[in-house]
N, C-alpha and C positions, 0 to 999 in steps of 0.2 A: 696589694690587697686582692688576692685572687683565690679565695677558698670559701667553702660553703659552711655556714653555721646558722643557728637559730638566733634571731636578732629581735630585740625590741628597739625600734628606731624612734628616737625622741627629737623633735625639731621645733623651732619657732615657726610661726605660720603667718605669712604676709600676703599670700596670693593663691588663686585657684590652681596654679601650676606647681605648687610645692610638692605635690605627689609625684611629679615627673622626676624630681631630684632623687627621691628614694628609688625610683625605678632605674635611674641612670647608674646608681651605685650597684643595684642588684644585677644589672646587665653586665657590669664589669666583673662581678664575682661569679657569673655563670648561673645565677638563680632567676633568670628571666621568667616572669609569669607566676612567681611565688610570693609576691608582695600583696599584703592585705592591710586594711585600715580600720582604725576606730573612726566611726562616722556618726554624724548627727542622726538621730532617729527619724527626723522628718525627711531625710534623703531617701529612705526606703520607699517612699510613695512617688518618687519620680518615675514616669513611664519608662520601661525598658531598663534604664540605668539602675534604678532601685532594685528591681527584681534580680538583675544580673549580680549586683553586689551581695545580695542576700544569698543567692545560690553559690557564690564563690567564697562565702565564709567570712565576710567582713563583720566586725563587731559594732553593733549599733547602740549608742548611748543617748539617753534622753537629756533634754535641756536642764541645766543646773544640777546634774547628777542625781536625778530622781529614780534611776533604775533600782530594781531589787538587786542587792549585791549577790545573792545566791544565783539569780538568773545569769548575771554576768560571769560568775565563776563557772557555771555550767557551760556557757557559750565559749569561754576561753579554753576549758578542758577539751571540749569537742573540737575546737579549732586545732589544738595541738595534736589530738589523737588522729585526726584526719590528714595529717601532713608528715612527710618524711623530712630528712635532714635538709636544711637550707631554706627556711621560711623567714620572711620579714613581716613583722606586725608594726605598723606605723602609728604613732601616737602624737598628734598635735595637741600638746597638753594645755595650751591656752584656751582651747575649747571653741575659739572663733578666730578669724583673721585679725591681725593687728593692722589698723588703718590709721595713719597719723591725722587724718582729717575727721575722725570720729572721737572728738575729745570727751564726749560723755561716756563712751565705753572705756577709755583709758582712765578717766577719773574714777569710775566705778571699780575698776581693777585695782587701782592704787589704794582705794578705800578698804577693799577686802584685805589687801596685804597688811595694811596698818592694823586692822581689827584682829588679824591673826598673829600680830607681833613681828612682822617682817617689814623691812624697808621697802617703800614703793619703787617700782621699776619704771624706766623712762622709755625704752625702745622695744619692750616686749610686755605682754600681759602676764598677770600673776598666774602661775601654772596650777592646774587641777591635778590632784594626786591620785584619784581613785583608779585611773587606768594603770598607772605604774604599780600601785600597791596590789591590785587584784591580779595583774599579770605575773608579778613575782611570786605571789602566793599560789596561783592556780597552775602555772605552767612550769614543769620540772626540767624541761630540756633546753631552756634558754641558755645560750652560751655567753651573750654579751649585750650590753647597751651600746647603741651607736648614738652618741650625743652630737647633734648636728646643728650648726648655726648657719642660716642662709641670709644672703644679702644680694640685692640686685641694683644695677645702675645702667644708665644709657652709656654706650661706648664713647660718645663724644662730649659728655658732660661730667661735671664733678658729682660725686656722690651727694645725694640730697635726702636728709632724714625726713623731709616733709612730702616726699614723693610717694604716692601710693604704689603698691606692688603691681607688676605687669599682669594684664589679663591674658587669657589663652591666645587671643588674636594678636596682641602686642608681642607675645613671646615668640610666636612663629612668623612674625612679619619679616620683611626683608632686612631691617636693621636689627631686630631682635633685642636681646638684653645680655649684658654680662652677668653671669651667675657666679657668685663667690661663696665658697663653702668652707667653713671651719669644722673639722671632723675630729672627734675623740672616740676611741673604743675603750669601754670599761668592762672587764670581765665581770660576770654576775657575782662570782664568789668574792669580789672586792667591795660589793655594796654593803651598806650597814644592814643589820637584821631587824631592828625594831621599827614599828610604824612611824613614830615621831622622827626617828633618825632618817628614815627614808624620805619623809616629807621635807625635812631640812636639806637632804641631799638634792632633791628635785629643785627646791628653791635656789640652792647655791648654783645649780646648773644654769638656771635662767638668769641669775645674777651675773654669771660669767658671760652669758649671751648678751646681756645688757651692756656690759663693759666692752665686749668685742664689737658690738654695733656702734657704740660711741667712738671707738677707735676707727672703724670703717668710715664713719661720717665726718671725722675730723678733717679740717682743711689741710693739715700738715701731712696726713697719711692718705688722704683722698682715695677711697675705694679699695683699701687693702686691709687684710687682717694681720695681726702681729705674727711673727715667725716666718719660716721659710715656706714659700708657696710653689705649687706645681700646676702645670696645665696638662690635663690628661684627656685628650679628645676621644670621643667614641669613634670606632671604625665604621665606615659606611655599611659594611656587611652585617653590622649589629643592629642597624636601624632602618636601612633602606627598604628591606622586604616589608616591614610593618607600615612604613610611610606609603608604599605602593598599595598595600592591602586597604588601608584606610581611605586613600583617594578613590580606589575602585569602588569601595563600599558606599562612600558618600555620593559618588557619581551615579551608582545604580539606584540609590534610594531617593536622592533629591534631584537627579538630573532628568528624570522623566516623570510624566504624570502618573503612569502606572506604578513606578517606584515609590512616589510620594504617598500614593493611596495605600500600598502595602505597608509602608513604614508607619503611617498613622494608625492603621488597624492593628499592627503589631504592638504599638505603644498602648493602645486601649486594652488589648488583651493582657499585656504585662501589668498594667495598672490594676485590672480586675484580679489577677492572680496575687498581686501584692496585698491588696485590700482583704483578700480571702485567707491570707496566711495564718492569722490567729485562729481561724476555724479549722483549717487543714492541718495545722501543726500537730495537734494531739493525735489525729488520725494517721499521720505519716510517721509518728514517733520521731519527729525532727529533733 
C-alpha cells in the first residue's frame, strides 16, 4: 500500500489518539501532512490548536448535525479545490468517542438505532451519515473509502472490552499499547448511489466493526482480528525528525519562564483570532 489517492477515511473512535492511526497510514503512503479531519465545532475555540485546524482546512461540524448543509457542501468543495492528489479526510462517524464506562451514551446510541429501524450495536456507537453523504456528493475526486476498525490492548494482558481507550500519555508511555487495525479499501465507484442505500452501507460497515470487535475481545481469539495479519513497523527516519522537533518545541515553550510567557500570549492571540473568524470571514472571502 504505497500510492497516493484521495481518501475518505472512516473509522470507529475509541480514544484521543485515533487520529495518529490515520497519520500512520498516510506516512506509509507518502502523503505525510495531507491528513485533515471532521471535527467538533467546539474544538475551533481551543487556543492555538483550534486556529491551526481552521487554517489547515479541517471541516467543523456542530453537535447533533445542526450545520447548514449548504455551508458544509461549500466547505468540502473548497477543501477539495485547495488540495492536489493525495489527501485524507478523516471521519469518525460515531460523532464522539466510544467509552464502555459511559453506559448512558451507549444506551442513547442504541435507542437511536432502534428508532431508525436498525439493530443496536454493542462495541461501537450508531454512525452519523451526514459526513459521508455530503462528502460523496460534494467532492468529485475521491478515489476510495478506507474503512478502518481500531482496537487497543495492553501487551501483557488479555483484550478487555470494558477497558477505556488509551490516553495520549498512556499511548506514548514506556509500555505503550498494542494497536490492532482491520483495514478495507472500497473504491468510490463501488458504493451505492442513493441516499438511503448509502446510509444502509454505512450502518453495515459499523455492524461489521461491531462483529470484528466482538471477535477481538473473545477469550478464544484474544486480541486478534479474523484473517491473516501483518506487522508493518514505521521506520525511524519517518518519525524521528518529528519526535525531535516536538521535544525541542515543548522544551522551548514550557522549559523556561520566558517560553511559557510567549506560549500563553500566543494562545490568547489565537483565541482572539478564532473568536473573530465569523466577522473576518466575509471580509477575507474565506
